[in-house]
N, C-alpha and C positions, 0 to 999 in steps of 0.2 A: 216263499210264503209271505203274505202281507196281512196285517191285522188291523182292525179297528179296536174299539174299547173291549168288546166281548165277542167278536166274530173274526173269522179268518178265511183266506182264499189260498189255495195251492195251485201252482202251475205244473201240469204234467208234461212229460217228454213229448207226448202226442200233440201238444198245443192246446189241449182241453183244460178246463178248470174244475176244481172241486171246492166246496165251501162247507163250513161247520160253525157251530156256536149259537149265540143268541140270534133271534130272528123276529123280534117283536115289531120291528119297523120294516120288515122285508129286506133287510140288509144282506141276506144270503143269495138273493137273485134267483130264488127257487119258485116264484109265483105263489108263495104261501107265507104264513106268519108262524110256522111251527119251528121251534128251535131244534137243532140237530147236534147229537153228541158223537157222530161219526161223519167223515167226509162224504158229501153228496155230489154227484155229477151235476154241473151247471150247464145244461144244454143250451140255455138261452143266450149264453155268451159266445158260443161257437169257438172255432180255432183262429178266428181273425181278430180276437182281442189280445193285443200284444202286451198290455201292462194294466195293472189295477192299482189304484190309489185309494186308500181308505181314510175317512174321517172318523169321528166318534161312532156314528151309527149310519153312515152313508158312504157310498163308493162311486168312483168314476173308472170307466174302462176306456183305454185308448185302442181305437180300431185301426186295422191295416190301411184303411182309406184315408186316415188322418183325422177323422172325426172322433167324437166322444159319446159314450152312453153313461147314464147315471141311474142310481136306484137307492132305495132306503129312506131314512128319515128326511123330512123336508119342511119341518115346521118353521124354519127361518129362511127358507128359500135356498138351502145349501146345495140343491141339485141343479141349480142354474137353469131351471125350466120355465121361469117366469110365473111360477105358482108356488103354493105351499102344500100341495097334496103329496103325501108320501107314496112311494112306488115299490112294489115287490117284484117288478120285472125291469130289466134294463130299458131305459128310454133314450132315444136319440136326443142329443143336446145341440140343436142348430144354432143357439145363441153363442156357442163357443167357436163355431166355424171349423175350418180345417187348418187354421194357422195358429192354433194353440199348441205349443210344443211341449208344455209341461204343466202339471197341476200339483199343487201341494195343499194339504188340508190340515186344519186344526180340528177342534172338537166339533164345531158347527159352522165353520166358515172355510173358504178356499181362496187360493190365488192361482191365476193362470198366466203363464209366460207366453207372450205372443212372438211370432216370428220376427217382428220389428224390434224386439227387445223390451217393449213396454209390458206392463202388468195390468191385469184386470182382477177384480175381487168381487165376492158375493157371499151371502149367507148372514149369519148372526153378527151384530156389530154394536152391541150395547156397551162395549168397552173401547170402541174405536179400533177394533182389531182388523178392520178392512182397509185401514190407512187412507180413508176418504175424507178425513177431517170432520167427521160427524159420528153420531151413534145410531144411525138409522139402518135397520136391516135391509138387505137387498136380495130380491129373488131372481135377479138377472145380473150377468157380469157388467161391471162398470169400470171404466178406465181409472186407474189409481195414480194420478199425477204426482202425489206426494212421494212416490217411490223413486222419482227422478228429479226431485227438487234440488236446486243448486247445481243442476247439471251433472249430478253424480248418480249413475245407474246402479240399481240393485241387480246383481247377477245371480243371487241365490237367496231363497227365503226358507226359513224353517218355522214351524208353528207348534205352540202348545195348545191348550184348550182354548184360552181366550187371549193369547199374547203371541207375538212374533219377533223374530230377528231377521234382519236382512244384511247380507254381505255385499259391500260396495265394490265396484269394479277396480278401484284403486287401493283396496284393502280397508280394513276396519269394519265395524258393525254399527247398525242402528237397531233400535228396538221400539216397540209400541204395544199398546193394549193393557190388559189388566195387570196390576202389580201389587195386589194386596199382601202377597207373601214375598215380595221382592224379586219376582221371577224375571223382570226385564232389566235387572242389574243397574237401575238408575238411582238407587237409594230407596229407603223404606217408604212404601205407600205413594211413590211418585208415579202417577199414571199419565199416559199420553195418548191422545187420539192421532198424533202425528209421529212419524219416525224421528227418533232423537239419537244423536251420537252416544255411544256407550264407551266412555274413556276407560272404564275399568277393564274392558276387553282389549286393551291396547297391545301393540307388539305382535307376537307370534300366534295369536289365537286364530286358527284357520278354519275351525269347524265348531259348530254349536249343535247340540242335540237337545230337543225339548220333550218333556213329559207333560203331564196335566198342569202342574203348577211349579215345575222346577226345570232347570237346564244344566247342561254340562258343556264346558268349552275345552277344546283340544288345542294345546299349544304346539308349535312347530317341532319341539323336542319331546313330543309324546307325553306331556304332563297334563292330566285332566284337572280342570278347575271346578 
């Protein structure tokens, strides 16, 4: 089961999908805007959708062909379709190509990991959460060079609603985006449009999980921060 803010998808043993919950933005992929309080078959996804990733009110599906489809809310361009029109049915996303290996989503923004090891980002960006060094929203994927600055690659990204953490290939974390509640662990109210090292997550912190405005870090000896 994977969930957004108020909606969920379940994968069946047959390879089919079901969805339920809020549907005001078409996030259930049912070709309607009617919310559902019981699981509904999602025939539009088919059995060739291998994985679903959810943002706040939007989703991406990974196809067996290597391509992606997206649907749901799109007012910030978070569907990577080159537009801001919301969609209540899965749409092919040619701008991601077939070399996008992984997608991670925040509330209204996303990152895609390319086969080359680089990252692209798109969607809402008013707090610099796209790591592009600006605060301009993007409705199409753009290369995020700041995620490889100083020659240090980000191998993993986790997102909250408006903030992100990236794990570096050599160990250690960087953070960027909104920080009004201290969610990027850089000190009170220190916000950054660029990834910054997070010395407070030094040592054995190997995993970070983010909620809307909060995060948890897991140390190597299974102590949560």
